[in-house]
Phi, psi and omega in degrees: 000321180296320179303314182295323177295315179296318179298312180299320179294316181292325177293316179297318179295329179283351178087015180278133182265112176295320181295323178292316179296320180294314179299316179297317181296318180293314181296311180295320178296323177294318177295318176302316181297319177300314179297313182298314180298316180298319179292321179297319179296312182296314182291334177286333186257343188229155172262159179303138181072000175289144182217141172216146182282137170262311171234101187316127176080353182236309186227118178236158170258118181226116182278121181230140174258109186260111179272351180263200178266208179305131179062021176080013181288154177053047181299335182275001181230059184295333183288339176298317182288325177295312180296316180298320180295316179298314180297315180300311182299316180301308183287323179295316179296319178296315180298313182296321179299324180278326189251005188309312185294331182265355182277147174285156181304317182294327177290319177299316179299314181299314181295318179296320176298316180296315181293314180299316179292318179297319179296320179300313179287327178298315180299319176301312182298319180289316183287317190245340185086006178205166177257137179276116177245147182206349180272117187238106180266005175071343179243007186215151176301152180296140183218187180222181181298320180300318177299321178296316179300316180297315181296316179294315179299317178296319178298315179297316181296317178297316177300315182298315179296317179293314181298315181294323180290324176292318181299321181290328181287331183269000000 
């Protein structure tokens, strides 16, 4: 018990926010769960490369095993993405734990989207050696919920950085 009190005191003195870390973990974990459940449903119902239309000509469900990165790039180097994902999650979680109170809501949202999406694809890479993709819009490479979370989080973060830099200049 004494160890936990000392640990909590040293963490508090270091400025780490338990409430921020907990909120980030719950938000990111919820996004991870959405991605995992969607992938489990698709893989239980479909075979690889199987496709069926949801909205003919616009939205199909197509199961693809992607060994590369976004849009299938660097298929011959899957471990690069695994290592990058682990490093990103480690540093993002640490940064957010330290800066949670000073971050804007949109920045918190963006980081949680990025962590949740990255974790979803990371687990696929570790378990299967590929990422399960299934959302097929016919004009874009097949992707999954985690990819959407990562793209939305990156978009919010880029907007936030751009918006803040313009605001400071005026």
